[in-house]
C-alpha positions as CSV (number, residue, x, y, z in Angstrom):
1,M,98.7,90.0,96.9
2,N,96.0,88.4,98.7
3,D,96.4,85.0,100.6
4,T,93.8,82.6,99.0
5,R,93.2,80.2,101.7
6,P,92.9,80.1,105.5
7,P,95.5,78.5,107.6
8,A,94.4,75.1,109.3
9,A,92.6,75.6,112.8
10,Q,95.1,77.2,115.6
11,S,95.5,78.7,118.9
12,P,95.3,82.6,119.7
13,W,98.9,84.5,118.9
14,W,98.9,84.9,122.7
15,D,98.6,81.4,123.7
16,P,102.0,80.8,125.7
17,D,103.2,78.1,124.0
18,R,102.8,79.8,120.9
19,F,103.7,83.3,121.5
20,A,106.9,81.5,123.6
21,A,108.1,80.1,120.1
22,R,107.8,83.6,118.6
23,L,109.5,85.3,121.3
24,P,113.3,85.0,120.2
25,Y,111.9,86.9,116.8
26,L,109.9,89.6,118.6
27,K,113.2,90.1,121.1
28,A,115.7,90.8,117.7
29,R,112.6,93.0,116.3
30,A,113.2,95.3,119.3
31,R,117.1,94.9,119.2
32,I,116.9,95.8,115.3
33,A,114.4,98.6,115.9
34,E,116.9,100.6,118.7
35,A,120.0,99.9,116.5
36,L,118.0,102.1,113.3
37,R,117.3,104.5,115.4
38,A,120.7,104.8,116.9
39,W,121.5,104.8,113.1
40,F,119.4,107.6,112.1
41,A,120.2,109.6,115.5
42,A,124.2,109.5,114.3
43,R,123.4,110.5,110.9
44,G,121.2,113.9,112.0
45,F,117.8,112.5,111.5
46,V,114.9,114.2,113.5
47,E,112.5,111.0,114.3
48,V,108.9,112.6,113.7
49,E,105.4,111.0,114.2
50,T,102.6,112.0,111.9
51,P,98.9,111.0,112.0
52,A,97.7,108.2,110.4
53,L,94.2,109.7,109.8
54,Q,94.6,112.0,106.3
55,V,92.6,113.1,103.8
56,S,93.7,110.9,101.0
57,P,95.4,107.6,102.0
58,G,97.7,107.4,99.1
59,L,96.5,107.5,95.3
60,E,98.3,104.2,94.1
61,P,95.5,102.8,91.9
62,H,95.9,99.4,93.2
63,L,96.0,99.6,97.1
64,V,92.9,99.3,98.8
65,A,92.4,102.0,102.2
66,F,90.6,102.1,105.1
67,A,88.0,104.2,105.4
68,T,86.6,105.9,108.7
69,A,84.8,109.3,109.7
70,L,86.1,111.8,112.0
71,K,83.6,113.7,114.2
72,E,83.9,116.8,116.0
73,P,82.6,117.2,119.2
74,F,79.3,118.1,119.3
75,Q,78.8,117.5,115.4
76,D,75.7,116.2,113.8
77,G,75.7,114.3,110.8
78,P,77.8,111.2,109.7
79,G,81.2,113.4,110.0
80,R,84.1,113.7,107.6
81,R,85.6,110.8,105.7
82,L,89.1,110.2,106.2
83,Y,91.7,107.1,105.6
84,L,93.8,105.5,107.4
85,H,97.1,106.1,105.7
86,T,98.8,103.6,103.3
87,S,102.1,105.5,104.2
88,P,103.0,108.3,106.0
89,E,104.4,110.3,102.6
90,F,102.1,113.0,102.1
91,T,102.8,114.3,105.4
92,M,106.5,113.7,105.9
93,K,106.9,115.9,102.9
94,K,104.8,118.2,104.2
95,L,107.4,118.5,107.6
96,L,110.3,119.1,104.5
97,V,108.5,122.0,103.4
98,A,108.3,123.3,106.9
99,G,112.2,123.0,107.1
100,L,113.2,119.8,108.3
101,P,116.2,118.9,106.1
102,R,116.5,115.3,107.8
103,L,113.2,113.1,109.2
104,Y,112.4,109.5,109.4
105,Q,109.5,108.2,111.4
106,L,108.9,104.0,112.2
107,A,104.6,104.3,111.4
108,H,102.2,102.1,111.4
109,A,100.8,101.8,107.8
110,F,97.4,100.3,106.9
111,R,96.4,98.6,103.4
112,N,93.1,96.5,103.1
113,A,92.6,93.3,101.2
114,E,96.5,92.5,101.8
115,R,97.6,88.9,103.8
116,S,100.1,86.4,102.9
117,P,103.5,85.5,104.5
118,T,104.6,88.8,103.5
119,H,102.2,91.1,103.9
120,H,99.5,92.3,106.5
121,P,96.6,94.6,106.6
122,E,98.8,96.9,109.6
123,F,102.4,96.7,109.4
124,A,105.4,99.1,110.3
125,M,106.7,101.0,107.7
126,L,110.2,102.6,108.2
127,E,110.4,106.1,105.6
128,W,112.9,109.0,105.8
129,Y,113.6,112.1,103.9
130,R,116.8,114.0,103.1
131,A,116.8,117.6,101.3
132,D,119.9,118.3,99.2
133,S,120.0,115.0,98.0
134,G,119.8,112.6,95.4
135,W,118.3,108.8,94.9
136,R,121.9,107.5,94.9
137,D,122.1,109.1,98.9
138,A,119.5,107.6,100.0
139,A,120.2,104.0,98.3
140,A,123.1,104.2,100.3
141,D,120.9,105.0,103.2
142,C,119.5,101.7,102.3
143,E,122.9,99.9,102.5
144,G,124.4,101.1,105.9
145,L,120.5,100.7,107.7
146,V,120.1,96.9,106.6
147,R,123.6,96.2,107.2
148,A,122.6,97.6,111.1
149,A,119.7,95.7,111.2
150,L,121.4,92.1,110.1
151,A,124.4,93.0,113.0
152,A,121.6,93.9,115.7
153,S,120.3,90.0,114.7
154,P,121.3,87.6,117.1
155,D,123.2,84.8,115.1
156,D,121.7,81.6,116.5
157,L,118.0,83.0,114.8
158,R,120.0,82.3,111.4
159,S,121.8,79.4,112.2
160,G,125.0,81.7,112.7
161,R,125.0,82.7,109.2
162,H,126.0,86.5,108.7
163,A,123.3,87.2,105.7
164,L,119.7,88.2,105.1
165,V,117.8,84.6,105.0
166,R,114.4,83.8,103.3
167,G,113.5,80.1,103.2
168,A,116.8,78.5,101.9
169,A,117.8,81.4,99.9
170,S,120.6,83.9,101.8
171,C,121.8,87.5,100.7
172,D,124.6,89.2,102.4
173,P,124.3,93.1,102.2
174,N,128.0,92.8,103.8
175,L,129.0,92.5,100.2
176,P,129.1,95.3,97.4
177,W,125.4,96.0,96.4
178,Q,124.0,95.2,92.9
179,Y,123.3,98.6,91.3
180,L,121.0,97.2,88.2
181,S,118.6,99.4,85.9
182,V,115.1,97.4,85.1
183,A,116.1,98.1,81.2
184,D,119.0,96.2,82.2
185,A,117.3,93.4,84.1
186,F,114.6,92.6,81.2
187,D,117.9,92.6,78.9
188,R,119.8,90.0,81.1
189,F,117.0,87.9,82.9
190,A,114.4,88.6,79.6
191,G,116.2,89.0,76.4
192,I,114.2,92.1,76.0
193,D,114.7,95.5,75.2
194,L,112.2,97.0,77.3
195,L,112.7,100.7,76.6
196,A,112.3,100.2,72.5
197,T,108.8,99.8,73.6
198,A,108.3,102.6,75.9
199,P,109.2,105.7,74.0
200,D,107.3,108.1,75.9
201,A,104.6,107.3,78.8
202,A,101.7,108.8,76.9
203,R,102.6,106.6,73.8
204,P,103.9,103.2,74.8
205,D,103.9,100.1,72.5
206,V,101.8,97.4,74.0
207,E,101.8,95.1,71.0
208,A,105.5,95.1,70.8
209,L,106.0,94.4,74.5
210,A,103.0,91.8,74.2
211,R,105.1,89.9,71.7
212,A,108.3,90.1,73.8
213,A,106.5,88.4,76.3
214,Q,104.8,85.7,74.0
215,R,108.4,84.9,73.0
216,I,109.7,84.0,76.1
217,G,106.3,81.7,76.8
218,L,104.0,84.5,78.7
219,T,100.7,84.8,77.8
220,T,98.9,87.9,77.8
221,G,95.0,89.3,77.1
222,E,94.1,91.4,74.4
223,R,93.0,94.0,77.4
224,D,96.1,94.0,78.7
225,S,97.8,97.4,79.2
226,W,101.8,98.1,78.7
227,D,102.3,98.0,82.7
228,D,100.3,94.7,83.0
229,V,102.6,93.1,80.3
230,F,105.4,94.6,81.9
231,F,104.7,93.2,85.6
232,R,103.4,89.8,83.8
233,I,107.2,89.5,82.3
234,F,108.8,91.0,85.9
235,L,107.0,88.8,88.2
236,D,107.5,85.7,86.5
237,R,111.4,86.5,85.0
238,I,112.9,89.1,86.6
239,E,112.0,89.5,90.4
240,P,113.2,85.8,91.5
241,N,116.7,86.3,90.1
242,L,116.8,90.3,92.2
243,G,118.8,89.8,95.8
244,V,120.0,86.7,95.2
245,G,123.6,86.8,96.9
246,V,123.6,90.1,97.6
247,P,121.3,93.1,97.7
248,T,119.5,94.4,94.5
249,V,119.0,98.4,93.9
250,L,116.6,97.9,91.0
251,H,116.4,101.7,89.4
252,D,115.1,104.0,86.7
253,W,111.7,102.6,86.4
254,P,109.6,103.4,83.3
255,V,108.3,107.0,83.9
256,S,104.5,105.1,83.4
257,M,105.4,103.7,87.4
258,A,107.1,107.1,88.6
259,A,104.7,107.3,91.4
260,L,106.1,110.4,93.2
261,A,109.6,110.5,91.9
262,R,110.6,112.7,89.0
263,R,112.1,111.7,85.8
264,K,115.5,111.1,84.8
265,P,116.9,114.7,83.5
266,N,119.0,113.0,80.6
267,D,116.6,110.0,79.7
268,P,112.7,111.0,80.1
269,R,111.7,107.5,79.7
270,V,112.6,106.7,83.0
271,A,111.8,108.2,86.1
272,E,114.2,108.2,89.2
273,R,112.8,105.4,91.8
274,F,114.7,102.4,92.6
275,E,113.3,99.5,94.8
276,V,115.8,97.6,97.1
277,F,115.0,93.5,96.6
278,V,116.6,91.0,98.9
279,C,116.5,86.9,98.4
280,G,113.7,88.0,95.5
281,L,111.5,90.1,97.7
282,E,110.7,93.5,97.5
283,L,112.3,95.4,100.7
284,A,112.2,99.5,100.0
285,N,110.9,101.5,97.4
286,G,112.6,105.4,97.2
287,F,112.5,108.3,94.7
288,G,114.3,111.1,93.5
289,E,111.1,113.7,94.7
290,L,109.1,115.1,92.5
291,T,108.8,118.6,93.8
292,D,107.0,120.1,90.7
293,A,103.1,120.5,92.1
294,A,101.8,121.0,88.5
295,E,103.2,117.4,87.3
296,Q,102.0,115.9,90.3
297,R,98.5,117.3,90.1
298,R,98.3,115.4,86.6
299,R,99.7,112.3,87.8
300,F,97.4,112.3,91.0
301,A,94.6,112.9,88.1
302,A,95.3,110.1,86.0
303,D,96.2,107.6,89.1
304,V,92.6,108.2,89.9
305,A,91.3,107.9,86.7
306,K,93.1,104.2,86.4
307,K,91.5,103.6,89.8
308,Q,88.1,104.7,88.8
309,A,88.2,102.6,85.7
310,L,89.8,99.5,87.4
311,Y,87.7,99.4,90.2
312,G,85.0,102.1,90.3
313,E,86.1,103.8,93.6
314,R,88.1,107.0,93.6
315,Y,90.2,108.3,96.9
316,P,90.4,112.1,97.4
317,V,93.7,114.0,96.3
318,D,95.2,116.0,99.5
319,E,94.9,119.8,98.0
320,D,97.5,120.5,101.4
321,F,99.9,118.4,100.2
322,L,99.6,120.2,96.5
323,A,100.0,123.5,98.2
324,A,103.1,122.2,100.1
325,L,104.9,121.6,96.8
326,E,103.4,125.1,95.5
327,R,105.3,127.0,98.6
328,G,108.4,124.7,97.6
329,M,109.6,121.5,98.6
330,P,113.7,121.3,98.8
331,E,115.2,119.1,95.9
332,S,114.9,115.6,98.0
333,A,115.4,112.0,98.6
334,G,113.1,109.9,100.5
335,V,112.5,105.9,100.9
336,A,109.8,103.8,102.5
337,L,111.4,100.9,103.7
338,G,109.6,97.1,105.3
339,F,110.5,96.7,108.8
340,D,108.9,93.6,109.2
341,R,110.3,92.4,106.1
342,L,113.4,93.4,107.2
343,V,113.1,91.9,110.4
344,M,112.0,88.9,108.8
345,L,114.9,88.7,106.8
346,A,117.6,89.2,109.4
347,T,116.0,87.0,111.7
348,G,114.8,84.3,109.1
349,A,111.7,84.2,110.4
350,P,109.2,81.9,108.3
351,T,106.2,84.4,107.8
352,I,105.5,88.4,108.9
353,D,103.2,86.7,111.6
354,D,106.4,85.3,113.6
355,I,107.5,88.7,113.6
356,L,104.5,91.0,115.1
357,W,104.2,91.4,118.5
358,A,99.9,91.1,118.2
359,P,99.1,90.1,114.5
360,V,95.4,91.7,113.4
361,A,92.8,88.6,113.4
362,R,91.8,87.0,110.5
363,T,87.8,87.4,110.1
364,D,88.2,83.5,108.9
365,T,89.3,81.9,111.8
366,G,89.1,84.7,114.1
367,R,92.8,83.9,115.2
């Protein structure tokens, strides 16, 4: 997640020569954003704007948020603790409850302690929701949007190739996409029967999964959780094979990783969650949305406890979001797509900084 070494000294991003080298990517970024807005408008989606300041930044245990304080006029004291959101998800779902059936947002999101060639502390998130829809409808949206982004990108940036590009790898989104379950991916690329080790989220067989990992040459630790071992296998054996040639929609994630997705009705071991991969890079994360407020509260409590155990810190729960779920969120599906990553892939840009108009300065170099 973190970049381990600072870059060599270089000129600031606004240096005319350095900026000129990035300008073709930046112009393509603007064209792609325009194309995606047109795609949504043609399908009846409303573009919304929601505040970045939130009571809860998001409760995924491994995310690190930016905190601040809100002071009202003439208020004494330190003010009310708020956070910059890691995703606009909670507020956009409140708008679903309010009555908007199709909405999207190209929002800035914030995640601290993240910087690498594909991560940035402030980044652009394309997020959308559709009522009365399932996760496959949302996945089909991803297909249309990625194709629209590629069509809007100048051919000369990708050496004329009609494909998404990452380094030497390419991926043609105009071909039929691959839909692959997580269990099938573990079987195909690692020879592991994943769901045999996870009969239920409350009783995963850590030892069985660890033995399977060791059989294929991976090291595990005595204190590893089932999720720890899962991701060790996933990152080493599964992810590099995803989105090669054509994009991969990896669906039916273990229910322990459901986040805000609902359980699959005909298989409670997995959730209606999917991720889109291109050239081995995660591009989007989507859900058949959980609408049960009580179940969501239980999951939030588990996430808060896990973060406290791992990092000695906890973020507050957005009670207003749970109240909205109790009021009644329609059956719906939603997706969060990394817009910056999409621009990188559509233009062939080598790093995320190359497609940002003004990258956030590093503390180790000031550049």
